[in-house]
C-alpha positions as YAML, in Angstrom:
chain: A
units: angstrom
residues:
- id: 1
  name: MET
  ca: [3.65, -29.62, 35.19]
- id: 2
  name: PRO
  ca: [0.96, -32.30, 35.54]
- id: 3
  name: PRO
  ca: [-2.60, -31.44, 34.52]
- id: 4
  name: LEU
  ca: [-4.92, -30.15, 37.23]
- id: 5
  name: ASP
  ca: [-7.20, -32.68, 38.92]
- id: 6
  name: LEU
  ca: [-10.31, -31.64, 36.95]
- id: 7
  name: THR
  ca: [-12.99, -33.75, 35.32]
- id: 8
  name: ALA
  ca: [-13.85, -33.16, 31.68]
- id: 9
  name: ASP
  ca: [-17.07, -31.43, 32.78]
- id: 10
  name: GLU
  ca: [-15.12, -29.15, 35.13]
- id: 11
  name: VAL
  ca: [-12.72, -28.15, 32.36]
- id: 12
  name: LEU
  ca: [-15.65, -27.45, 30.03]
- id: 13
  name: THR
  ca: [-17.54, -25.34, 32.56]
- id: 14
  name: THR
  ca: [-14.65, -23.41, 34.11]
- id: 15
  name: THR
  ca: [-12.59, -22.40, 31.07]
- id: 16
  name: ARG
  ca: [-13.11, -18.65, 31.39]
- id: 17
  name: ALA
  ca: [-11.77, -15.68, 29.46]
- id: 18
  name: VAL
  ca: [-8.90, -14.80, 31.80]
- id: 19
  name: ARG
  ca: [-7.57, -11.25, 31.86]
- id: 20
  name: ARG
  ca: [-6.92, -9.87, 35.34]
- id: 21
  name: ARG
  ca: [-5.76, -13.21, 36.70]
- id: 22
  name: LEU
  ca: [-3.03, -13.78, 34.14]
- id: 23
  name: ASP
  ca: [0.32, -14.10, 35.89]
- id: 24
  name: LEU
  ca: [2.47, -11.57, 34.06]
- id: 25
  name: ASP
  ca: [5.66, -12.46, 35.92]
- id: 26
  name: ARG
  ca: [5.82, -16.23, 35.58]
- id: 27
  name: PRO
  ca: [7.30, -17.64, 32.35]
- id: 28
  name: VAL
  ca: [5.28, -20.24, 30.44]
- id: 29
  name: GLU
  ca: [7.21, -23.41, 29.70]
- id: 30
  name: ARG
  ca: [7.48, -24.22, 26.01]
- id: 31
  name: THR
  ca: [6.70, -27.87, 26.73]
- id: 32
  name: LEU
  ca: [3.31, -26.85, 28.17]
- id: 33
  name: ILE
  ca: [2.43, -24.91, 25.01]
- id: 34
  name: GLU
  ca: [3.51, -27.85, 22.87]
- id: 35
  name: GLU
  ca: [1.32, -30.24, 24.90]
- id: 36
  name: CYS
  ca: [-1.66, -27.94, 24.32]
- id: 37
  name: LEU
  ca: [-0.89, -27.72, 20.60]
- id: 38
  name: ARG
  ca: [-0.74, -31.50, 20.27]
- id: 39
  name: LEU
  ca: [-4.20, -31.71, 21.84]
- id: 40
  name: ALA
  ca: [-5.45, -28.87, 19.65]
- id: 41
  name: ALA
  ca: [-4.34, -30.82, 16.58]
- id: 42
  name: GLN
  ca: [-6.79, -33.60, 17.48]
- id: 43
  name: ALA
  ca: [-9.74, -31.28, 16.77]
- id: 44
  name: PRO
  ca: [-12.05, -32.05, 13.85]
- id: 45
  name: THR
  ca: [-11.36, -30.08, 10.70]
- id: 46
  name: GLY
  ca: [-13.08, -29.95, 7.31]
- id: 47
  name: ARG
  ca: [-12.05, -32.94, 5.15]
- id: 48
  name: ASN
  ca: [-9.17, -33.50, 7.58]
- id: 49
  name: ARG
  ca: [-7.18, -30.84, 5.75]
- id: 50
  name: GLN
  ca: [-5.56, -29.51, 8.95]
- id: 51
  name: ARG
  ca: [-5.06, -26.06, 7.47]
- id: 52
  name: TRP
  ca: [-4.18, -24.49, 10.80]
- id: 53
  name: ASP
  ca: [-0.94, -22.87, 11.89]
- id: 54
  name: PHE
  ca: [-0.14, -21.37, 15.28]
- id: 55
  name: VAL
  ca: [2.18, -18.39, 15.69]
- id: 56
  name: LEU
  ca: [3.53, -18.15, 19.26]
- id: 57
  name: VAL
  ca: [4.94, -14.73, 20.06]
- id: 58
  name: THR
  ca: [7.34, -14.64, 23.02]
- id: 59
  name: ASP
  ca: [9.88, -12.04, 21.90]
- id: 60
  name: PRO
  ca: [9.27, -8.91, 24.06]
- id: 61
  name: ALA
  ca: [9.62, -6.45, 21.18]
- id: 62
  name: ARG
  ca: [7.22, -8.35, 18.93]
- id: 63
  name: ARG
  ca: [4.78, -8.81, 21.83]
- id: 64
  name: ALA
  ca: [4.83, -5.08, 22.44]
- id: 65
  name: ALA
  ca: [4.27, -4.28, 18.77]
- id: 66
  name: LEU
  ca: [1.43, -6.78, 18.52]
- id: 67
  name: ALA
  ca: [-0.14, -5.36, 21.68]
- id: 68
  name: ASP
  ca: [0.02, -1.91, 20.11]
- id: 69
  name: LEU
  ca: [-1.93, -3.19, 17.08]
- id: 70
  name: TYR
  ca: [-4.51, -4.66, 19.47]
- id: 71
  name: ARG
  ca: [-4.89, -1.26, 21.14]
- id: 72
  name: LEU
  ca: [-5.17, 0.48, 17.79]
- id: 73
  name: GLY
  ca: [-7.94, -1.94, 16.85]
- id: 74
  name: LEU
  ca: [-9.89, -0.82, 19.92]
- id: 75
  name: THR
  ca: [-9.16, 2.90, 19.77]
- id: 76
  name: ARG
  ca: [-9.03, 3.39, 15.98]
- id: 77
  name: PRO
  ca: [-10.91, 0.47, 14.37]
- id: 78
  name: ARG
  ca: [-10.88, 0.29, 10.58]
- id: 79
  name: GLN
  ca: [-14.19, -1.53, 10.24]
- id: 80
  name: ARG
  ca: [-17.54, -0.93, 11.87]
- id: 81
  name: VAL
  ca: [-18.49, -3.79, 14.20]
- id: 82
  name: VAL
  ca: [-22.26, -4.08, 14.67]
- id: 83
  name: ARG
  ca: [-23.22, -4.63, 18.32]
- id: 84
  name: ASP
  ca: [-27.03, -4.40, 18.21]
- id: 85
  name: GLY
  ca: [-27.83, -8.12, 18.32]
- id: 86
  name: VAL
  ca: [-29.07, -10.34, 21.14]
- id: 87
  name: ASP
  ca: [-27.49, -9.73, 24.54]
- id: 88
  name: ARG
  ca: [-28.43, -12.20, 27.27]
- id: 89
  name: GLY
  ca: [-25.67, -11.08, 29.61]
- id: 90
  name: ASP
  ca: [-26.00, -9.51, 33.04]
- id: 91
  name: PRO
  ca: [-25.38, -5.71, 32.89]
- id: 92
  name: VAL
  ca: [-23.61, -5.75, 36.27]
- id: 93
  name: ARG
  ca: [-21.32, -8.52, 35.11]
- id: 94
  name: GLY
  ca: [-20.84, -6.59, 31.88]
- id: 95
  name: ARG
  ca: [-19.26, -3.74, 33.83]
- id: 96
  name: ARG
  ca: [-16.83, -6.15, 35.50]
- id: 97
  name: ILE
  ca: [-15.93, -7.56, 32.09]
- id: 98
  name: ALA
  ca: [-15.27, -4.02, 30.83]
- id: 99
  name: GLU
  ca: [-12.94, -3.40, 33.76]
- id: 100
  name: SER
  ca: [-11.10, -6.64, 33.12]
- id: 101
  name: ALA
  ca: [-10.86, -5.80, 29.41]
- id: 102
  name: GLN
  ca: [-9.26, -2.48, 30.36]
- id: 103
  name: TYR
  ca: [-6.71, -4.37, 32.42]
- id: 104
  name: LEU
  ca: [-5.80, -6.50, 29.41]
- id: 105
  name: PHE
  ca: [-5.61, -3.36, 27.26]
- id: 106
  name: ASP
  ca: [-3.07, -1.91, 29.69]
- id: 107
  name: HIS
  ca: [-1.00, -5.07, 30.20]
- id: 108
  name: LEU
  ca: [-1.23, -7.19, 27.03]
- id: 109
  name: HIS
  ca: [2.42, -6.55, 26.14]
- id: 110
  name: GLU
  ca: [3.43, -8.11, 29.47]
- id: 111
  name: VAL
  ca: [1.71, -11.45, 28.86]
- id: 112
  name: PRO
  ca: [4.43, -14.12, 28.38]
- id: 113
  name: VAL
  ca: [2.93, -15.73, 25.24]
- id: 114
  name: LEU
  ca: [0.65, -14.28, 22.58]
- id: 115
  name: LEU
  ca: [-0.91, -16.88, 20.30]
- id: 116
  name: VAL
  ca: [-2.12, -15.99, 16.81]
- id: 117
  name: PRO
  ca: [-4.04, -18.95, 15.36]
- id: 118
  name: CYS
  ca: [-4.12, -18.93, 11.57]
- id: 119
  name: ILE
  ca: [-5.77, -20.84, 8.76]
- id: 120
  name: ARG
  ca: [-4.43, -21.30, 5.24]
- id: 121
  name: VAL
  ca: [-6.62, -20.38, 2.27]
- id: 122
  name: ARG
  ca: [-6.18, -20.42, -1.49]
- id: 123
  name: ASP
  ca: [-6.92, -16.70, -1.47]
- id: 124
  name: ARG
  ca: [-8.94, -14.30, 0.64]
- id: 125
  name: HIS
  ca: [-11.91, -14.34, -1.76]
- id: 126
  name: GLU
  ca: [-12.84, -17.92, -0.89]
- id: 127
  name: ASN
  ca: [-14.06, -16.64, 2.46]
- id: 128
  name: ALA
  ca: [-16.47, -14.10, 0.95]
- id: 129
  name: SER
  ca: [-19.71, -16.10, 1.17]
- id: 130
  name: HIS
  ca: [-21.48, -17.21, 4.34]
- id: 131
  name: VAL
  ca: [-20.84, -20.85, 3.41]
- id: 132
  name: GLY
  ca: [-17.19, -20.09, 2.76]
- id: 133
  name: GLN
  ca: [-16.87, -18.41, 6.15]
- id: 134
  name: ALA
  ca: [-18.56, -21.36, 7.90]
- id: 135
  name: ASN
  ca: [-16.18, -23.81, 6.20]
- id: 136
  name: THR
  ca: [-13.11, -21.75, 6.98]
- id: 137
  name: TRP
  ca: [-13.78, -20.80, 10.59]
- id: 138
  name: GLY
  ca: [-15.25, -24.22, 11.33]
- id: 139
  name: SER
  ca: [-11.84, -25.67, 10.51]
- id: 140
  name: ILE
  ca: [-9.88, -23.51, 12.95]
- id: 141
  name: LEU
  ca: [-12.21, -22.67, 15.85]
- id: 142
  name: PRO
  ca: [-12.48, -26.23, 17.26]
- id: 143
  name: ALA
  ca: [-8.68, -26.52, 17.33]
- id: 144
  name: VAL
  ca: [-8.27, -23.20, 19.11]
- id: 145
  name: TRP
  ca: [-10.94, -24.08, 21.66]
- id: 146
  name: GLN
  ca: [-9.23, -27.41, 22.32]
- id: 147
  name: PHE
  ca: [-6.00, -25.48, 22.89]
- id: 148
  name: MET
  ca: [-7.80, -23.26, 25.40]
- id: 149
  name: LEU
  ca: [-9.33, -26.24, 27.20]
- id: 150
  name: ALA
  ca: [-5.95, -27.96, 27.33]
- id: 151
  name: ALA
  ca: [-4.43, -24.75, 28.67]
- id: 152
  name: ARG
  ca: [-7.04, -24.54, 31.43]
- id: 153
  name: SER
  ca: [-6.34, -28.13, 32.49]
- id: 154
  name: ARG
  ca: [-2.66, -27.21, 32.87]
- id: 155
  name: GLY
  ca: [-3.16, -24.06, 34.93]
- id: 156
  name: LEU
  ca: [-2.90, -21.66, 32.01]
- id: 157
  name: GLY
  ca: [-5.34, -18.87, 31.27]
- id: 158
  name: THR
  ca: [-6.44, -17.64, 27.85]
- id: 159
  name: ALA
  ca: [-8.85, -15.14, 26.30]
- id: 160
  name: TRP
  ca: [-10.14, -14.90, 22.75]
- id: 161
  name: THR
  ca: [-9.55, -11.39, 21.33]
- id: 162
  name: THR
  ca: [-9.95, -9.98, 17.83]
- id: 163
  name: PRO
  ca: [-9.27, -6.17, 17.81]
- id: 164
  name: HIS
  ca: [-5.83, -6.59, 16.25]
- id: 165
  name: LEU
  ca: [-7.55, -7.94, 13.12]
- id: 166
  name: HIS
  ca: [-8.37, -4.34, 12.18]
- id: 167
  name: TYR
  ca: [-4.63, -4.19, 11.53]
- id: 168
  name: GLU
  ca: [-4.17, -7.74, 10.28]
- id: 169
  name: ARG
  ca: [-1.88, -6.78, 7.41]
- id: 170
  name: GLU
  ca: [0.46, -4.95, 9.79]
- id: 171
  name: ALA
  ca: [0.43, -7.95, 12.13]
- id: 172
  name: ALA
  ca: [1.23, -10.19, 9.17]
- id: 173
  name: GLU
  ca: [4.22, -8.02, 8.31]
- id: 174
  name: LEU
  ca: [5.38, -8.02, 11.94]
- id: 175
  name: LEU
  ca: [5.21, -11.82, 12.18]
- id: 176
  name: SER
  ca: [6.12, -12.68, 8.56]
- id: 177
  name: ILE
  ca: [2.71, -14.29, 7.97]
- id: 178
  name: PRO
  ca: [1.80, -14.58, 4.25]
- id: 179
  name: TYR
  ca: [-1.13, -12.14, 4.20]
- id: 180
  name: GLU
  ca: [-2.81, -13.20, 0.94]
- id: 181
  name: THR
  ca: [-3.00, -16.92, 1.76]
- id: 182
  name: VAL
  ca: [-3.14, -17.06, 5.57]
- id: 183
  name: LEU
  ca: [-5.99, -15.64, 7.66]
- id: 184
  name: GLN
  ca: [-5.42, -14.73, 11.28]
- id: 185
  name: ALA
  ca: [-8.33, -15.81, 13.48]
- id: 186
  name: ALA
  ca: [-7.58, -14.17, 16.83]
- id: 187
  name: LEU
  ca: [-4.97, -12.96, 19.29]
- id: 188
  name: ILE
  ca: [-4.93, -15.06, 22.46]
- id: 189
  name: PRO
  ca: [-2.91, -14.16, 25.55]
- id: 190
  name: VAL
  ca: [-1.51, -17.23, 27.31]
- id: 191
  name: ALA
  ca: [-0.13, -17.20, 30.86]
- id: 192
  name: HIS
  ca: [-0.22, -19.13, 34.08]
- id: 193
  name: THR
  ca: [-3.21, -18.08, 36.13]
- id: 194
  name: ILE
  ca: [-3.17, -16.53, 39.58]
- id: 195
  name: GLY
  ca: [-4.99, -19.31, 41.36]
- id: 196
  name: THR
  ca: [-6.87, -22.09, 39.58]
- id: 197
  name: ASP
  ca: [-10.26, -21.84, 41.31]
- id: 198
  name: PHE
  ca: [-12.40, -20.76, 38.38]
- id: 199
  name: ARG
  ca: [-16.13, -21.40, 38.52]
- id: 200
  name: ALA
  ca: [-18.89, -21.95, 36.00]
- id: 201
  name: GLY
  ca: [-20.21, -18.67, 34.62]
- id: 202
  name: PRO
  ca: [-23.85, -17.53, 34.71]
- id: 203
  name: ARG
  ca: [-25.60, -18.62, 31.55]
- id: 204
  name: THR
  ca: [-29.11, -18.48, 30.09]
- id: 205
  name: GLU
  ca: [-31.17, -21.58, 30.85]
- id: 206
  name: VAL
  ca: [-31.18, -24.20, 28.11]
- id: 207
  name: ASP
  ca: [-34.98, -24.06, 27.96]
- id: 208
  name: GLU
  ca: [-34.69, -20.49, 26.67]
- id: 209
  name: THR
  ca: [-32.24, -21.28, 23.89]
- id: 210
  name: ALA
  ca: [-33.03, -24.84, 22.74]
- id: 211
  name: HIS
  ca: [-35.45, -25.14, 19.80]
- id: 212
  name: TRP
  ca: [-36.68, -28.65, 19.08]
- id: 213
  name: ASP
  ca: [-37.71, -29.42, 15.47]
- id: 214
  name: THR
  ca: [-38.79, -25.78, 14.81]
- id: 215
  name: TRP
  ca: [-37.79, -22.32, 16.04]
...
């Protein structure tokens, strides 16, 4: 499948978190995923260590089990997630997002490919400090975002999710991921989209968020 006829700016501004418009019936070609992974591997990474690994889950039974861990993370989380920070979003749009999140909750096991991006560490303690976290996540997030951009340009939809991380050890056992030396970063559904006409989302004006020289 050739890439969509989109400029770089269009890809950057229309790569949305796709939930309701994931095509649950159409298989995703392995060659498309591999193309996206090759582009993801061009992302910058700390000291060019390339510590990333990508687990692609296509087996229906494993997808269902992983989706169950995602649901457990939402309904019975093991850690408290603080949500009292800045919120510049539109409350009306927030309700639509909640509805679309419910759709993903109900149908995640039906998504053709579930991607679990991972990063290798010496041990889990190296990620304890703020600096350690910045170094670690800064070496996997750019690659995952490049995968998501590449997916968008090929008519695939994605969404960054993290609830399954409440049950990361169980997910590691399910997927044979070495728990002590490999951190899971997210769980990303990947599917063809129903239509490709995504638009730029409403965002806060740059003048409200840009701080020049001082805060």
